[in-house]
ZAZA-576860 format. One record per residue: residue number from 1; residue in three letters; x, z, y of N, C-alpha, C in turn. Coordinates in pm, 1 decimal. Each point is the difference from the previous one (the first is absolute). Layout:
! residues N
NUM; ALA; X; Z; Y; X; Z; Y; X; Z; Y
...
END
This chain:
! residues 110
1; MET; 84.4; 0.0; -117.3; -84.4; 0.0; 117.3; 88.8; 0.0; 123.5
2; SER; -32.5; -82.5; 97.4; 83.1; -10.0; 119.8; -34.9; 108.6; 100.7
3; LYS; 100.2; 35.0; 79.0; -21.0; 100.3; 103.1; -62.1; -66.2; 122.1
4; LEU; -80.0; 74.6; 71.1; -58.0; -50.8; 123.3; 103.6; 5.5; 110.7
5; LYS; 4.4; -100.7; 81.3; 92.4; -2.9; 111.9; -77.7; 37.2; 125.7
6; VAL; 48.7; 97.9; 71.3; -65.0; 45.4; 122.4; 69.7; -65.9; 118.4
7; ILE; -79.6; -63.3; 86.5; 56.3; -60.1; 121.0; -72.5; 56.9; 120.7
8; SER; 61.7; -13.6; 114.3; -61.3; 52.2; 121.7; -107.1; -96.9; 50.3
9; VAL; -87.3; 50.0; 81.7; -106.0; -82.7; 58.1; 60.7; -110.9; 85.1
10; GLU; 107.6; 31.5; 71.4; 66.2; -100.0; 84.8; 51.8; -116.7; -84.1
11; ASP; 59.6; 32.1; -117.2; 49.5; -105.3; -88.9; -115.1; -83.9; -55.1
12; LEU; -108.8; 66.1; -34.6; -117.3; -71.9; -48.9; -53.4; -94.1; 107.4
13; MET; -14.6; 50.2; 121.3; -52.7; -82.9; 109.0; 94.9; -116.4; 31.3
14; ALA; 130.4; 25.3; -6.9; 97.5; -106.8; 23.9; -10.8; -108.1; -107.7
15; ALA; -15.4; 42.2; -125.7; -13.5; -96.3; -109.4; -128.3; -81.9; 14.3
16; LEU; -109.3; 66.2; 36.7; -126.7; -71.8; 20.9; 11.5; -98.6; 115.4
17; GLU; 64.0; 43.2; 107.1; 15.2; -85.0; 117.3; 88.6; -120.6; -31.9
18; GLU; 105.0; 23.5; -77.9; 92.6; -107.3; -36.5; -70.8; -109.6; -79.6
19; LYS; -88.2; 41.5; -90.5; -73.1; -96.8; -82.2; -131.6; -43.8; 63.2
20; LYS; -27.3; 50.2; 120.2; -122.2; -31.8; 75.2; -125.5; 38.9; -76.6
21; TYR; 4.2; 117.2; -63.2; -115.6; 55.8; -68.5; -73.8; 92.5; 95.6
22; ILE; -129.7; 11.7; -22.4; -78.8; 96.3; 75.4; -80.5; 83.5; -98.3
23; ILE; -42.4; 117.3; 43.6; -81.3; 87.5; -83.4; -141.8; -2.2; 56.5
24; ILE; -95.4; -38.0; -85.8; -140.2; -3.8; 41.6; -84.6; 63.2; -109.9
25; PRO; -121.5; 45.5; 34.9; -88.6; 53.6; -104.2; -39.7; -109.3; -99.5
26; LYS; -16.3; 35.9; -124.9; -36.9; -94.2; -105.2; -132.5; -69.0; 31.8
27; ASP; -94.7; 75.3; 55.6; -131.1; -55.8; 33.5; 12.7; -114.3; 100.3
28; HIS; 88.6; 14.8; 96.6; 20.2; -105.4; 100.4; 56.0; -126.1; -64.8
29; LEU; 92.0; 17.1; -92.9; 58.5; -113.4; -70.1; -106.1; -74.2; -80.0
30; ILE; -84.6; 73.2; -69.1; -106.6; -62.2; -79.5; -95.1; -77.1; 90.1
31; ARG; -39.0; 59.9; 114.8; -90.9; -68.5; 91.7; 63.8; -126.9; 55.4
32; THR; 129.9; 0.5; 24.5; 69.1; -117.5; 51.7; 6.5; -109.0; -105.8
33; GLN; 27.0; 36.5; -124.9; 8.8; -98.5; -107.3; -135.2; -63.1; -29.5
34; ILE; -107.0; 77.5; 10.7; -133.6; -52.3; -27.3; -34.9; -111.3; 97.8
35; LYS; 43.8; 12.3; 125.8; -32.3; -100.8; 100.8; 64.3; -134.7; -28.8
36; LEU; 101.8; -4.6; -84.0; 68.6; -124.9; -30.5; -68.4; -79.9; -110.3
37; LEU; -103.9; 54.4; -60.5; -72.5; -69.4; -106.8; -82.6; -114.9; 58.5
38; PRO; -33.9; -99.9; -81.2; -93.1; -103.2; 45.1; -133.4; 64.4; 42.7
39; PHE; -72.2; -63.8; 91.8; -116.6; 61.8; 63.1; -104.2; 51.3; -99.3
40; LYS; -41.3; -82.6; -96.5; -104.1; 42.8; -94.7; 47.0; 118.4; -83.5
41; GLN; 125.7; -1.8; -38.8; 55.3; 110.3; -79.5; 10.9; 125.6; 86.5
42; TYR; 39.0; -16.9; 128.0; 7.7; 113.2; 92.8; -137.9; 62.3; 17.8
43; ARG; -98.9; -84.6; 21.0; -137.3; 47.8; 19.4; -49.8; 75.6; -123.3
44; ALA; 27.2; -53.4; -118.5; -40.6; 66.8; -124.4; 71.3; 133.6; -15.5
45; THR; 126.9; 4.7; 36.3; 76.8; 124.5; -7.8; -57.4; 104.6; 94.2
46; VAL; -35.0; -42.1; 121.4; -58.0; 92.4; 97.7; -133.9; 52.5; -50.1
47; LEU; -81.7; -87.1; -56.1; -131.7; 41.8; -47.6; 6.7; 88.6; -124.5
48; ASN; 114.0; 6.2; -66.0; 15.7; 89.2; -115.2; 40.2; 141.1; 40.8
49; LYS; 38.6; 18.5; 125.6; 41.0; 132.4; 45.9; -123.7; 88.5; 21.5
50; THR; 17.6; 131.0; -9.4; -113.7; 89.9; 21.3; -30.2; 18.1; 147.5
51; THR; 103.4; -0.1; 84.7; -21.0; 4.5; 144.5; 80.6; -112.1; 63.7
52; ILE; -53.4; -55.0; 108.9; 59.1; -118.0; 62.6; 23.1; 30.0; 147.7
53; THR; 117.5; -37.1; 52.2; 32.1; 23.9; 141.2; -61.8; -108.5; 87.2
54; LEU; -7.0; 26.7; 129.6; -53.1; -98.4; 94.1; 87.0; -125.1; 2.6
55; GLU; 130.1; 19.1; -9.7; 93.2; -112.5; -1.4; -25.9; -89.5; -120.9
56; GLU; -25.9; 60.8; -115.5; -26.7; -77.3; -121.4; -134.7; -71.8; 8.6
57; ILE; -99.8; 63.7; 61.6; -130.7; -63.7; 18.2; 15.6; -124.9; 85.0
58; SER; 78.4; 11.8; 105.7; 23.0; -113.0; 89.2; 80.4; -110.5; -68.7
59; ALA; 110.2; 36.7; -66.2; 87.4; -98.7; -63.7; -69.8; -73.1; -114.7
60; ALA; -84.2; 70.8; -75.2; -71.2; -61.8; -112.4; -131.8; -63.3; 44.1
61; ARG; -31.7; 11.5; 127.4; -123.8; -55.2; 58.8; -123.7; 45.7; -75.9
62; LEU; -2.6; 129.8; -32.9; -113.3; 53.5; -75.3; -126.6; 8.9; 84.8
63; TRP; 15.2; 13.6; 130.2; -115.5; 6.4; 89.7; -6.6; -125.3; 87.5
64; GLY; 51.5; -109.5; -47.7; 1.9; -123.3; 77.2; 133.7; -14.5; 70.8
65; ASP; 4.9; -94.0; 92.3; 124.5; -29.2; 70.8; 13.3; 91.3; 122.3
66; LEU; 27.8; 128.2; -24.3; 13.1; 99.1; 106.2; 143.2; 50.0; 6.5
67; ASN; 48.6; 25.5; 122.4; 132.3; 62.0; 9.9; -14.8; 150.6; -20.4
68; GLN; 110.8; 71.5; 3.2; -2.8; 142.0; -34.7; -81.9; 82.5; 100.2
69; SER; 4.5; -33.7; 128.5; -78.3; 76.7; 97.5; -149.5; -26.0; -16.1
70; GLN; -37.9; -121.2; -36.5; -141.0; -29.6; -26.3; -48.3; 70.6; -125.8
71; VAL; 87.0; 9.6; -99.2; -33.9; 73.6; -121.8; -20.5; 147.1; 35.2
72; HIS; 84.5; 53.7; 88.6; -13.5; 139.6; 42.9; -133.7; 21.6; 71.0
73; GLU; -41.6; -95.1; 84.3; -130.1; 10.3; 68.7; -113.8; 2.1; -101.6
74; GLN; 3.8; -90.9; -96.5; -104.0; -5.3; -103.0; -1.5; 129.4; -80.8
75; MET; 119.2; 53.1; -28.8; 8.0; 124.2; -75.0; -66.1; 112.9; 77.6
76; SER; 31.2; 10.8; 129.3; -56.7; 111.3; 76.8; -151.5; -13.6; 15.9
77; GLU; -52.9; -122.0; -4.4; -144.1; -20.5; 9.8; -71.4; 25.4; -133.4
78; ARG; 61.8; -40.1; -110.8; -71.7; -5.5; -127.2; 43.3; 102.0; -104.9
79; VAL; 117.5; 58.6; 14.5; 50.5; 92.7; -101.3; -9.2; 141.6; 54.7
80; LYS; -72.2; 85.0; -72.5; -21.4; 136.1; 48.6; 123.8; 86.9; -12.4
81; LYS; 61.8; 1.8; -116.4; 115.2; 88.5; -22.7; 114.3; -75.0; -67.6
82; PRO; 85.1; -68.4; 77.4; 117.0; -60.1; -63.4; 101.4; 109.2; -32.8
83; LEU; 79.2; -23.1; -100.4; 107.1; 93.3; -32.6; 116.5; -29.0; 93.8
84; ARG; 77.9; 99.8; 31.6; 117.6; -23.8; 83.0; 117.4; 75.0; -60.8
85; TYR; 101.0; -73.8; -40.6; 119.6; 61.3; -55.7; 94.5; 34.2; 113.7
86; GLN; 52.9; 118.5; -2.2; 80.3; 47.7; 110.6; 140.8; -58.0; 2.1
87; PHE; 56.5; -36.3; -115.2; 138.4; -45.2; -1.8; 17.6; -126.2; 83.0
88; TYR; -86.5; -96.1; -18.9; 8.0; -124.0; 76.9; -95.9; -0.2; 117.6
89; GLY; -95.8; 93.3; 0.8; -96.5; 5.7; 109.0; -95.6; -117.8; -0.1
90; GLU; -26.1; -57.5; -114.8; -89.0; -115.7; -4.2; -127.1; 33.7; -76.7
91; TYR; -105.4; -73.5; 30.0; -128.3; 21.0; -66.0; 0.9; -66.7; -137.4
92; HIS; -62.5; 66.9; -94.5; -20.8; -54.9; -133.8; -149.8; 8.3; -27.8
93; ILE; -58.3; -113.2; -35.3; -143.7; -7.6; -22.4; -23.4; -24.9; -148.7
94; PRO; -92.4; 73.8; -61.3; -29.7; -23.0; -142.2; -45.1; -143.3; -25.5
95; ARG; 39.0; -54.9; -113.8; -31.5; -139.3; -35.6; -150.4; -25.8; 4.5
96; ARG; -78.5; 93.6; -45.5; -146.2; -16.6; -1.2; -53.9; -18.4; 142.3
97; THR; 54.1; 76.0; 93.8; -42.5; -11.5; 139.8; 43.8; -133.8; 58.7
98; VAL; 119.7; -45.6; -35.4; 48.9; -130.5; 48.2; -94.1; -110.3; -45.7
99; ARG; -43.0; 6.5; -124.4; -93.1; -102.6; -51.6; -137.1; 8.5; 68.1
100; ARG; -47.2; 122.9; 26.4; -128.9; 16.6; 67.6; 4.1; -61.1; 139.7
101; VAL; 106.7; 26.6; 74.1; 13.1; -54.2; 135.2; 11.4; -152.9; -5.4
102; ALA; 70.6; -52.6; -100.3; 11.3; -145.9; -15.2; -137.0; -62.6; -19.3
103; LEU; -84.1; 64.2; -79.9; -135.6; -52.0; -20.7; -82.3; 8.3; 129.1
104; GLU; 16.9; 108.2; 76.3; -69.5; 14.4; 128.2; 43.1; -108.4; 98.4
105; LEU; 127.8; -37.2; -4.5; 53.1; -102.9; 90.2; -27.2; -141.1; -49.7
106; GLY; -54.1; -12.4; -120.4; -32.2; -131.9; -55.3; 118.3; -67.5; -66.4
107; VAL; 100.6; 76.9; -36.7; 115.8; -54.8; -71.3; -17.2; 38.8; -146.1
108; ALA; -56.6; -90.7; -78.4; -39.1; 32.6; -137.6; 116.1; -0.8; -98.0
109; GLU; 118.6; -46.4; 42.0; 112.0; -14.5; -93.2; 63.4; 133.9; -37.7
110; ALA; -14.1; 103.4; 81.5; 71.9; 126.0; -22.9; -51.6; 75.5; -118.6
END
């Protein structure tokens, strides 16, 4: 069994900087990779999630061709209690509610 090598934080940061690596939360990486999928596959992936962010609703065009601020307006008018995660400070809406609002807006594809 090999021994663990202990290095200082400064050495770690220097090594990361040298290789141009950054440290990000795993969730952020997953959300970034999902956006690179083809549109239909991205939309299907978003609709499989239990909660959906406003950014994802806009990008997947679940409520029609709305930008993120328009999606926020529709949310504040039609959604009574969106979830809000504190780490990113963004709203998460249950999938069932997203589909209900899509039907109200006349977007039957969601």
